[in-house]
C-alpha positions, -999 to +999 in steps of 0.1 A: -140-690-418-138-663-390-171-651-376-171-616-361-201-607-339-210-571-331-237-555-309-257-539-338-260-541-375-245-506-381-214-515-361-210-547-381-212-528-414-187-502-401-162-529-389-166-549-421-158-517-440-126-511-420-113-546-420-121-553-456-108-520-469-143-514-483-144-546-503-170-566-484-201-581-499-234-582-481-262-608-481-293-616-460-297-647-438-332-650-421-336-612-426-303-605-410-275-586-428-242-606-432-210-589-444-184-612-460-148-607-473-116-627-474-127-657-454-145-636-428-181-629-420-194-602-398-229-601-383-246-576-360-270-585-332-298-562-321-285-556-285-298-585-263-310-614-285-315-636-254-336-625-224-343-638-190-379-647-180-400-669-158-412-703-171-445-702-190-465-715-160-460-681-144-472-660-173-509-657-163-511-628-140-545-638-125-535-674-117-501-667-101-497-647-069-470-621-073-452-634-043-446-667-061-423-649-085-397-642-058-384-678-057-394-688-093-367-702-115-353-681-144-351-692-180-331-678-209-351-676-241-343-661-276-359-627-280-347-622-316-352-657-330-341-648-365-308-634-353-302-664-330-309-688-359-285-669-382-258-670-355-262-707-352-260-712-390-229-691-393-213-708-362-214-742-378-190-730-405-168-710-383-132-720-375-127-689-352-151-665-335-144-630-325-168-611-302-167-573-309-196-560-288-195-527-269-169-524-242-190-521-210-209-544-186-239-546-209-218-552-240-199-580-221-232-597-212-244-594-248-211-609-259-215-637-233-250-644-248-234-648-283-207-670-267-233-694-253-251-696-286-219-704-304-209-730-278-243-748-282-232-754-318-195-760-314-178-767-281-143-765-295-141-734-318-118-707-305-137-676-292-119-643-287-129-609-275-118-575-289-124-542-272-122-506-285-135-472-274-140-458-309-149-475-342-120-460-361-096-477-385-066-475-362-084-486-330-103-514-347-072-528-364-052-526-332-080-544-313-081-573-338-043-575-339-044-581-301-075-601-292-084-608-256-107-632-237-143-626-226-146-612-190-171-637-175-171-618-142-182-586-159-208-605-179-221-621-147-225-586-131-247-577-161-267-610-158-272-603-121-287-570-129-311-586-154-323-612-129-327-588-100-345-563-122-368-590-136-378-604-102-383-571-085-400-555-114-423-584-122-433-592-087-440-556-076-456-546-109-480-575-108-489-568-072-497-531-077-515-537-111-536-565-097-544-545-066-556-515-087-573-537-113-550-521-139-541-547-164-534-548-202-512-521-217-519-497-188-504-518-160-486-501-132-449-506-136-424-507-107-387-511-111-356-514-089-340-482-103-371-463-116-388-463-082-362-444-062-358-421-092-395-414-092-393-407-054-367-380-061-392-361-083-422-368-060-402-354-031-394-323-051-431-319-061-441-322-025-417-293-016-432-272-044-468-280-033-460-273+004-441-241-003-455-210+014-442-179-004-430-149+016-433-113+005-401-092+002-390-060-016-360-050-036-349-015-046-331-007-078-318+027-089-309+039-123-277+059-119-252+077-142-218+092-145-222+119-170-238+103-200-228+067-189-259+051-174-258+019-153-279+002-126-273-001-088-291-021-062-299-012-026-283-035+000-277-037+037-258-059+061-278-087+078-272-101+113-243-122+101-227-093+084-235-105+049-248-084+021-285-087+016-308-072-010-342-086+001-361-063+025-386-083+045-406-054+060-427-033+037-424-002+059-386-004+059-386-007+021-409+022+016-388+044+040-356+036+020-375+042-013-387+076-001-351+086+009-336+075-024-363+091-045-357+125-028-320+126-036-304+135-070-269+122-063-251+095-044-214+095-032-191+067-042-176+053-010-158+021-023-144+009-056-131-026-058-114-040-089-103-077-093-096-102-120-110-137-120-096-168-139-123-187-156-109-222-161-118-244-191-142-272-184-132-308-178-136-334-206-170-349-212-182-379-193-217-392-200-235-371-174-218-338-184-224-346-220-261-351-214-262-318-194-245-299-223-268-315-249-298-306-227-289-269-229-292-273-267-327-288-263-321-325-265-337-349-240-313-373-223-325-403-244-323-384-276-288-371-268-275-406-261-291-420-292-274-395-314-241-400-296-243-438-301-249-433-338-219-410-340-198-435-322-209-464-344-200-443-375-166-437-361-168-399-354-167-399-316-155-422-288-178-445-268-204-422-251-210-443-220-181-434-197-174-420-162-139-409-171-129-372-172-091-377-178-077-382-212-055-412-216-017-407-220-017-420-256-041-392-267-021-366-286-041-333-286-020-317-313-024-346-336-062-346-331-064-308-336-044-313-369-072-335-382-096-305-381-073-279-397-088-266-430-123-277-421-148-249-432-166-248-398-142-263-373-108-255-388-103-220-377-106-228-340-083-258-343-056-236-360-059-210-333-054-236-306-023-250-324-006-216-321-002-221-283+033-227-270+021-256-249-011-277-251-021-292-217-056-307-215-078-302-184-086-331-161-117-339-141-120-357-108-128-392-122-103-414-139-111-449-151-094-473-173-122-487-194-131-458-218-117-423-223-138-392-219-161-385-249-141-368-276-139-367-314-118-394-332-105-371-359-128-386-386-151-358-397-185-363-413-196-342-442-228-323-436-246-347-461-235-378-440-254-368-409-286-351-399-287-315-386-292-329-350-262-352-354-240-324-367-250-302-338-241-329-313-209-338-331-199-301-331-206-299-294-183-329-287-156-314-309-158-280-293-158-295-258-125-311-268-113-278-281-123-261-248-103-287-227-070-278-245-077-240-247-064-213-223-084-200-194-106-169-198-099-138-177-128-116-164-124-081-149-148-073-122-156-038-109-177-033-078-189+002-070-206+011-037-223+045-034-240+060-003-272+081+000-277+093+035-273+060+055-283+038+026-260+021+002-262+011-034-239-013-053-232-019-089-214-050-101-197-048-135-178-075-154-159-075-186-144-104-205-107-093-207-094-125-224-119-148-241-097-180-238-117-211-242-150-192-249-136-184-284-138-221-293-167-232-270-196-208-274-220-227-251-214-208-219-227-172-213-202-144-218-226-116-211-209-085-198-223-059-174-210-024-180-201-002-150-181+030-157-148+037-140-154+059-110-133+070-080-140+071-043-156+105-033-171+110-068-208+120-071-230+100-094-265+110-105-296+092-095-321+093-124-348+069-112-356+045-083-379+015-084-394-004-055-402-040-066-425-062-045-417-099-049-423-133-035-399-161-027-402-189-052-405-227-047-377-250-057-375-258-094-384-292-108-354-313-118-346-310-155-335-343-171-298-335-170-300-323-134-319-354-124-293-376-140-266-357-120-285-363-088-290-400-096-252-402-101-245-385-068-269-408-050-256-440-067-289-447-084-285-466-117-255-464-140-241-442-167-256-466-193-291-468-177-300-434-161-314-418-193-333-449-202-348-450-167-362-415-172-376-424-206-394-455-190-410-431-165-423-410-193-435-441-213-453-455-183-472-423-175-454-415-143-440-382-154-450-356-180-438-324-195-402-311-195-389-305-169-406-337-158-435-335-134-449-366-116-485-375-122-510-383-096-504-420-102-467-415-095-475-397-063-498-426-053-472-453-061-445-436-041-469-429-012-480-466-012-443-477-012-434-453+016-463-465+038-459-502+032-425-510+016-402-480+019-372-500+007-388-501-028-381-464-032-350-462-011-318-451-029-298-469-003-312-503-015-305-498-052-271-482-045-261-513-024-271-536-052-250-515-076-220-521-052-228-558-051-228-560-089-194-542-090-182-568-066-193-595-090-175-578-118-143-577-098-146-613-088-152-606-051-188-619-051-208-645-069-239-641-091-260-665-071-250-650-037-261-615-048-294-626-065-303-648-035-297-619-011-319-597-033-347-622-033-346-624+004-349-586+006-379-587-017-396-614+004-394-592+034-410-564+015-439-586+004-445-597+040-453-560+047-474-556+016-497-586+020-522-572+045-526-539+028-535-550-007-571-536-008-561-503+008-532-498-017-556-507-046-582-481-036-555-455-033-541-462-068-575-464-085-583-429-071-551-415-084-554-430-118-588-413-122-574-380-109-548-380-137-575-383-163-601-359-150-609-327-169-639-315-151-677-319-149-698-334-177-722-307-190-749-334-195-749-352-162-724-336-138-701-367-135-664-364-143-652-362-179-621-384-182-594-390-209-600-425-221-583-448-246-601-468-273-592-504-280-575-492-312-551-470-291-566-436-299-576-411-271-610-395-265-629-379-237-657-399-221-681-395-191-674-414-159-712-419-158-711-443-187-732-463-196-759-440-181-743-411-198-728-416-233-714-381-237-680-381-255-657-356-270-630-363-296-593-356-292-567-351-320-552-383-335-517-370-331-499-372-298-507-382-262-530-360-242-516-341-212-541-323-189-529-288-182-536-267-150-552-240-171-590-241-169-615-230-196-635-200-182-666-209-202-669-247-194-648-253-163-627-280-180-590-283-179-573-276-212-554-304-230-520-304-246-511-331-272-475-344-267-461-354-300-424-346-299-416-316-321-452-316-333-465-310-297-494-285-296-520-271-272-555-284-281-572-263-255-607-269-241-622-300-259-657-286-255-647-253-270-632-272-300-664-292-303-686-261-303-663-244-329-668-273-353-687-267-385-684-255-421-667-223-431-666-206-465-675-225-497-645-226-521-660-241-553-673-273-569-664-307-556-643-325-582-659-359-572-696-351-573-700-314-582-712-320-618-736-348-610-749-340-575-739-303-570-715-310-542-693-281-531-659-279-513-659-260-480-635-253-452-645-275-423-634-277-387-639-310-369-648-315-333-612-329-327-598-296-339-586-309-372-594-288-403-599-298-439-614-289-472-643-313-477-674-319-497-707-304-483-724-337-492-705-357-466-711-385-458-725-393-492-693-379-507-661-383-487-638-362-508-614-342-485-581-325-484-561-318-452-554-283-438-530-271-411-544-273-376-533-239-365-534-204-380-561-182-395-572-193-430-575-165-456-594-172-488-578-149-514-592-136-546-565-154-566-578-186-584-562-218-596-564-220-634-566-258-633-591-264-605-610-231-603-605-229-566-593-198-546-558-199-533-554-200-495-530-183-471-524-195-435-515-168-411-495-184-382-463-170-368-444-141-383-445-152-420-478-161-438-478-195-455-491-193-490-507-227-492-522-220-527-548-242-543-557-269-518-559-296-545-525-286-560-509-284-526-521-319-517-509-333-550-475-318-544-474-334-510-483-368-524-455-365-550-430-357-523-441-387-503-438-410-533-403-397-540-392-404-504-394-441-511-411-451-479-448-449-469-435-447-433-423-412-440-459-401-444-462-402-406-454-372-385-419-373-370-406-402-393-377-391-414-352-410-435-330-418-404-359-432-385-370-453-415-335-469-415-337-477-378-372-491-382-361-512-411-333-526-390-359-537-365-380-554-392-405-526-398-404-517-435-440-507-442-471-493-426-485-528-424-454-540-405-458-511-381-495-516-373-489-553-366-459-547-344-457-547-306-448-511-296-428-521-265-407-546-284-400-521-312-391-493-287-364-516-273-349-521-307-351-486-321-330-459-303-347-426-297-383-438-302-406-445-273-434-471-272-461-443-269-447-426-300-450-459-319-486-463-307-493-428-321-478-438-354-499-469-354-530-449-348-521-425-376-513-455-399 
């Protein structure tokens, strides 16, 4: 029996389908899917099923000094025991083993982990390695026809990364957390890659905070040639002879404004026409794909999660690549042919095939492991993928189209007119030949009209505006720009950069989008700069990346690199040891600053965002237990304290971060004061006949709204209402329940909610039809249910008992904080 091992279950299912021609049978072994056909069995791992950790005697944070971890031994233990057990059972019956994990450093290490498990069972069974860049029929068949051997050097590079990240992360994390007294789920995390990444954002935030704006003025004139109106801007030549529009002295600006305002015409003194070639973009590598997906509204982690699902399903090539040059064996015409006739993508493909010659663009980076990201030619139907997956798939397809399309041609017209000694310029542009823009509609093609004029011609001045402005601070890094900067500086890898950013979100170091560092993040970076600057140095992590590349190429050994890294960490701890108390005080103050809303109205101490032992958030007084004042927060989302301050209470407003369900809660004290009962709708169906209970619209202190019984808490009957929008009680009544119908006014279109009982019954019916109680949670759809099930979460009970961090590692696109919110809701 041949045993085939893939990196994930969905890859195993896909490969089994290809190799068996769709005739495989599936069974379960220890809760793991096994696919079988014709003397072959295929099983999927769940990424890493073996992890590196310290021996158990190092597990108690309070009994082990962090510095002891530097030289501690490392053990390998099963992190997915059921999968490891299944692999051992299947290995006993195997006469041949084929490892088909992803083709990259991480995939090679996962393959090596599987190799070791098999070897523990059978030291003689042949073990082969197959590699492919897309899970398509041709490529998978070709890979299995020509198996290779496992690359132990490449796997060793991945193992070195694991060990170094463990030692650095654990030792420094424990040191900072113990110094600040911050243990449990809220420990202070430090990482070899995340720390220099965080410093990038902190440095930018410092630039923003230190920025001192300067006043300047700009002058814009509305001009016309006959009936053809356009806009022109005042400019002058600076000391270097360059054109400048910003006037730095108000008196000069006002003098120019007065002159222009008194004149009715200007004389054209220069007309310049030119054409510009707008070349098509290079093929997608990982970083440029994330950048393009970001423009569509996808976070880096979400974009990569979708791309990985599309890859596993066979629709696109492997999405983790630095390559921007298509391989010689890619036939663009053949790939375009696959899309001919498609209702959405076919017309563009047909137009491209009409070209006399098809020559793809090339980027600056050419590697031999994976091609640039491109479609495979297999096209999903809209029912096979979600709307997000289709949007990302179409982006990849159209990027391929763009790389084989013609260049665009722009016509530019610059007109300079003179008024007395002052000059105005108008820059027009027109897309003369759309080229690749016809098939890749993601770049702006906005035109700016300027009429055709001649030198010496008079144009009319219809209006002049003097605009006072200020220089602006540098912008925060967006996620895609941050990843590009990390790439330029050698921080992380194509496979890990988006995950590093997500970890910073999960650990409370950054918030919002574009990401903004919290006070804790600023404090951690400051502490590292003052006492251990190598922790946040990009030079250090870039050097380690080079060392791991040397391991992969056989030029260095795993132990040499990890020993050197331990020595470097020991030097850092030598500098940290005497500053523990000072660092702890600094971190504790910053932790409190991140949670502060303003003064408590009862005692004057600070009101802080706190977390209950059940994981939910609330607002409590820092004067506790002397002051027990608390305010509730919504159960959905994670609170983010905004800069906006309530004029009535002096408290910062709060935003609840919950993915697409994110909303502004506002001032918690305002919400608490607004709580109470609204209009009575009718009799309570639970207790109305016997006790006279009535249903009323209620607003809770947390901001939630519901229809509930006026006899609460004696009667707990309630029905949910939307959090936002004005509630209108209409004069239309439900014939079945004798309650008025409700309309919610929020946004452009009113929502006719109808009878609140009927509405809730319809909601319950939809949920029961969905087949999963997990889908009753906000943000959990059918696709997420599938991913959770693959991680062993099949019910609300499973979810509430699970460890959020472990599940987040197994489920792509879902963070630990999001799982905690689901647990609180469940």
